[in-house]
C-alpha positions in Angstrom: 14.2 -16.1 48.1 15.8 -12.7 47.5 18.8 -11.6 49.5 19.6 -8.4 47.6 17.9 -5.7 45.5 19.7 -5.1 42.2 20.2 -1.8 40.5 22.2 -0.5 37.5 25.4 1.6 37.7 27.1 3.4 34.8 30.9 2.9 34.3 33.1 4.3 31.5 36.5 3.5 30.1 38.9 4.8 27.5 40.5 1.4 26.9 37.8 -1.1 27.7 39.7 -2.5 30.7 40.1 0.3 33.3 36.7 1.6 34.3 35.4 4.5 36.3 32.1 4.1 38.1 29.8 7.1 38.0 27.8 6.9 41.2 25.6 9.8 40.3 24.1 7.8 37.3 22.6 4.9 39.3 19.3 3.6 38.0 17.0 2.0 40.6 13.8 0.0 40.2 10.7 2.2 40.0 7.0 1.3 40.2 5.0 -1.8 41.0 6.9 -4.1 38.6 10.4 -3.2 39.9 10.0 -3.3 43.6 12.6 -6.0 44.0 15.1 -4.5 41.7 16.3 -4.4 38.1 19.1 -6.7 36.8 20.9 -8.5 34.0 20.9 -5.4 31.7 21.8 -5.6 28.0 22.6 -2.4 26.0 22.0 -2.0 22.3 22.9 1.0 20.2 20.3 1.7 17.4 20.2 4.8 15.3 21.8 7.1 17.9 19.8 5.7 20.9 21.0 3.3 23.6 18.3 0.8 24.6 18.7 -0.9 27.9 16.7 -4.1 28.4 16.7 -5.7 31.8 14.8 -8.1 34.1 12.3 -6.2 36.3 11.6 -8.1 39.5 8.6 -7.7 41.9 6.0 -9.7 43.7 4.2 -9.7 40.4 7.0 -11.9 39.0 9.7 -10.9 36.6 9.5 -9.6 33.0 11.5 -7.5 30.5 11.7 -3.8 31.1 13.3 -1.1 28.9 15.0 2.2 29.3 16.4 4.4 26.5 18.9 7.2 26.5 20.9 9.3 24.0 23.4 10.9 26.3 23.6 8.7 29.5 22.2 11.6 31.5 18.5 11.7 30.6 16.6 8.3 30.7 13.2 7.4 29.4 11.4 4.5 31.0 9.3 2.4 28.7 8.0 0.0 31.3 7.5 -3.7 30.8 7.8 -4.6 27.1 7.6 -8.4 27.5 5.5 -9.8 30.4 6.7 -12.5 32.6 8.0 -14.9 33.5 10.6 -13.7 31.0 14.2 -12.5 31.0 17.5 -12.5 28.9 16.2 -10.0 26.3 18.8 -8.9 23.7 17.9 -6.7 20.7 19.5 -7.1 17.2 21.2 -3.8 16.5 19.6 -3.2 13.1 16.4 -4.0 11.3 15.9 -7.2 9.2 13.3 -7.0 6.4 12.1 -3.7 8.0 11.4 -5.3 11.4 13.3 -5.2 14.7 14.1 -8.5 16.3 15.0 -9.6 19.8 16.0 -12.8 21.6 14.3 -13.6 24.9 13.8 -16.4 27.4 10.4 -17.4 28.8 10.7 -19.4 31.9 8.6 -22.5 31.9 7.8 -24.4 35.1 5.2 -27.0 34.1 5.4 -27.6 30.3 8.3 -26.7 28.1 11.8 -25.6 29.0 14.0 -22.6 29.5 14.9 -22.0 25.9 15.8 -19.1 23.6 13.0 -17.5 21.7 12.8 -14.9 18.9 10.3 -12.1 18.5 9.8 -9.2 16.1 8.5 -5.6 16.4 7.9 -2.5 14.4 8.7 0.0 17.3 10.9 -1.9 19.9 8.0 -1.7 22.4 5.4 -4.1 21.1 6.6 -7.6 20.4 4.9 -10.5 18.6 5.4 -13.5 16.4 7.3 -15.3 19.1 9.0 -18.6 18.3 11.4 -20.9 20.0 14.7 -21.2 18.0 17.1 -23.0 20.4 16.4 -25.5 23.1 18.3 -27.0 26.0 20.3 -30.2 25.1 19.9 -33.2 27.5 23.2 -34.6 28.7 25.2 -31.6 27.6 26.6 -28.5 29.3 23.4 -26.5 28.4 20.9 -29.2 29.5 18.7 -27.2 31.9 18.5 -23.6 30.8 19.9 -21.3 28.1 19.6 -17.6 27.5 20.9 -14.9 25.2 23.9 -12.8 26.1 24.3 -9.4 24.5 23.2 -8.3 21.0 23.9 -10.7 18.2 27.0 -9.8 16.2 26.6 -9.5 12.4 29.2 -11.5 10.4 29.5 -12.6 6.8 28.3 -16.1 7.8 25.4 -15.0 9.9 24.4 -13.4 13.2 26.7 -14.7 15.9 25.1 -14.9 19.4 27.1 -15.7 22.5 24.7 -17.3 24.9 24.8 -18.9 28.4 23.8 -22.4 29.4 23.5 -24.2 32.7 23.4 -27.9 33.6 21.8 -29.9 36.4 24.5 -28.7 38.8 23.8 -25.0 38.0 27.2 -24.7 36.3 27.0 -21.8 33.8 29.1 -21.8 30.6 29.1 -19.7 27.4 28.4 -21.1 23.9 27.6 -19.7 20.5 24.7 -19.8 18.0 24.9 -18.8 14.3 21.6 -17.4 12.9 20.7 -16.8 9.3 21.2 -13.1 8.3 17.9 -12.8 6.5 15.9 -15.2 8.7 17.2 -15.2 12.3 14.7 -17.9 13.3 16.9 -20.3 11.4 19.9 -21.7 13.4 22.7 -22.4 11.0 25.1 -23.8 13.6 25.7 -24.2 17.4 28.8 -24.9 19.5 29.0 -28.4 20.8 31.3 -27.5 23.6 31.5 -24.2 25.6 33.6 -21.4 24.3 34.1 -20.2 27.9 33.6 -22.1 31.1 34.4 -21.7 34.8 38.1 -22.5 35.2 39.7 -19.7 37.3 39.4 -19.7 41.1 37.2 -16.5 41.0 34.9 -18.2 38.4 34.5 -21.3 40.5 34.1 -19.8 44.0 32.1 -16.8 45.0 28.6 -15.6 45.8 27.2 -18.2 43.3 30.1 -20.4 42.2 30.8 -22.1 38.9 29.3 -19.3 36.8 30.4 -17.3 33.8 27.6 -15.1 32.4 27.8 -12.5 29.7 25.6 -9.4 29.1 27.9 -7.3 27.0 30.8 -7.0 24.5 32.8 -4.7 22.3 33.6 -5.7 18.7 36.8 -4.5 17.1 37.3 -6.2 13.7 37.8 -9.9 14.4 38.2 -9.4 18.1 35.5 -9.4 20.8 36.1 -8.1 24.2 33.6 -10.2 26.1 32.4 -8.8 29.5 31.1 -11.4 31.9 30.2 -12.0 35.5 32.1 -14.6 37.4 30.4 -16.4 40.3 27.9 -13.5 40.6 30.7 -11.5 42.3 33.3 -10.2 39.8 33.2 -8.5 36.5 35.7 -9.9 34.0 36.7 -9.6 30.4 38.0 -12.1 27.9 39.3 -11.4 24.3 38.1 -13.9 21.7 38.4 -14.2 17.9 35.2 -14.1 15.8 36.9 -16.3 13.2 37.9 -18.9 15.8 34.4 -19.1 17.2 32.9 -19.5 13.8 35.4 -22.3 13.0 34.3 -24.4 16.0 30.5 -24.1 15.4 28.8 -27.2 14.2 25.6 -27.5 12.2 
């Protein structure tokens, strides 16, 4: 059951660490499909426009909604772009073979699992050719559910996707997938062990303990500043090396 109603707030920073929250830029749920809030937002910058994909929650269930902006003052609501039950939608930040691609996570309750899927589109609103590309792994840290983090990062070796996974104890960790540059449905490699897991006190204890969960990052050369939620209570950052992540991936 729900104990809170989520909404989005805008924060800005000059250095990526010290943030100012702009309380006049709040985005709340609107309409029949967002009555219980909007949450888990990912932001992708494509050709001068920022696209916000998020989970829209209501008594109709939950699906993927989208908002776009060019200036963080004027927002265009596109409504539900992937019907539910679905969440964890992250756009690739450029076209591949003249098509847009996204990762998303249908939530299966009877048949199938909570796995990462790929879809393609010509306009970022209408999505098709859905296919499952990564499944949960029994007996491992990502045995029960997995989902995309932020937009995949383009590297010389492939698209690097930092994703979350949870086990039977609802312990959330982060791992990595490497997808083919020309065919992102092909998984080249996947991390056997987490690249980030709950270790600190604030990651182990909080509103929902033993959770690290990422929705965003900043890439600067080889370095990633990875922003993540800890225990559903704190916003944290970790700096990682792209080269080091690629080195630990296993095919």
